[in-house]
N, C-alpha and C positions, 0 to 999 in steps of 0.2 A: 238809722235804726234806732230806737225806743225800746225799755223792756216790758212798757206797755203797748198790747196792740192798739191799733187807731181803733174807738168807735163810732159808730153813724153818731150825728150825720155825716159822713165825708166829704173834705175839700179835697179838689184833685191832687194837692201834694199827700193827704192822709191814705185817698184810695191809692195813688201808686208806691205806697210805704205798704197797704196793705197786700196788694199784688205782687211785691217785691219779698213778703216775709211768705206768704204763700207757695211761691217756686221756690222759694228756699227752704223751706220744711219739705217738699213733694222730692227735692232733689236730696234730702239726706237716706230718702228712701228708709226710713222710721216708720213703722204704720202706728204706734202705738203714740209716738209723738206728735207724726200729722196729726192724728184723730182727737188732741188736746183742744186745736182750735174749732172743731165744728162744734156744734151745742149736742148735749146728749140726746136728745129726741130729734139730731137734724135727718133731713130726709136728703134724696138723692137719685138724681137718674145719670145714670152713665152710662151711653150709649143705650144699650137696650137693658139695661140691669136697674134694677131698683133696690135701694140700700136705705135702712132706717136703722139711726143711732151709732156709740161708738164702737163698738162691741162687734156690728154688720161693717162699719167700716173698716175697721183692724182685719177682719178675714180678707176683705175685698181687695186692702191694698196688699197684704202678703199674698195672696196668690197673684195681682198684677206683676210684682216686683218679681216673684218666683219665675215667671215667664217674659216677663219683658226686662231682658241683663243689660247690664251699663246703659241705662236709665237717665238720661240729661233733658232735662226741661227748661223751656223759656215762656215765661206768661208777660203780656202787654195788657196794658189798661186800655179800654176800648171805649166803656163810658160810665158815668158814674152818677148818682143822685140818693140821697136820702139815707136810706140804710141799703140800697143797691150798687151793686159793682158787678159789669161785664169785659171780661175778658177773652184775649184772643189769644191762643197758646199755639206750641210747637215742641213735640217731643221727637228725639231719637232715643232707639235702641235694636239691639239684636235678639231673639230669640236661640233656644236652646239647639237649635240644627248652626247656628250662626249666619242667620240672614238676616240684613239690616232694613230697617222700615223707619219713616218718619210718618208721625200720626200730628195732625191737623187738626184745629178744633176751637169753640166754641164754650166759653161757661156763663150761666149766669147766678148770682150771688143773692144772697138776702140774709140779712144779718139781725141778731138780735140784737137788745138795747145792752148788753155787754161786749157784746164786738165779737162773739161766736158765728159763725158760719150755721145759720139754721135752715136754707133749702140751697141746694147745688143742682144746676142742671148742666148736662157736659151733651154735645155733641160733636162726634169725633171721626174724623175718617183716616184712611192707613193706606200708605203709599211707600210700594217697597222702593229701597234704594238700595246702591252699591254703598261698600265700602268708601269706593273714593269720591262718592257724591255726599257722604257725611259732614257737617257744618260746625257739629259741636265735640268740640276735641278735647276739651278741658279736664282734667283729675276729676272723677266722682266725688261728687259734693258740691256745694257751692259754685255757681256760677262766677268766674271773677268778675269783677268791677269793669274790667276793662273788656270785655269780652261784647260783640256787637249783640242788638237783640234784635229782634224780630221785624222790626222798618230795615236796619241796615243791613239784615240780612238776603232781605227782597223776598220774607215771606209773607 
């Protein structure tokens, strides 16, 4: 990975890199760090919630990771073209009661010329799972390079 985030227009390689950088950022569970890859006026639709701007992104992610404990995420490139990338993802987390779930979703991303995400649309479905059904067992943080991705896990 490079120090400079890929900018549009994306190639297959730069789109894959962009997706992995996004996964790594979200797995940090650091709302302030994550917010820096979004344009200052970035617009989101996340499930049924609408978020605008970095301050609201930080608030949203802070709430998210206060209730989604032991959060681990895998993203995978679905399609790309020009300044847009589509991804599919799945993450596992537990709630404060100790109940586990896996959330599956798709995201559509649009980037500005600086490579910052200007628009994010996320559609997500949740599935209750038992602790024995978990597939993501790496230590909190970045997914290890050798860990299977979504396709390899059959998701």
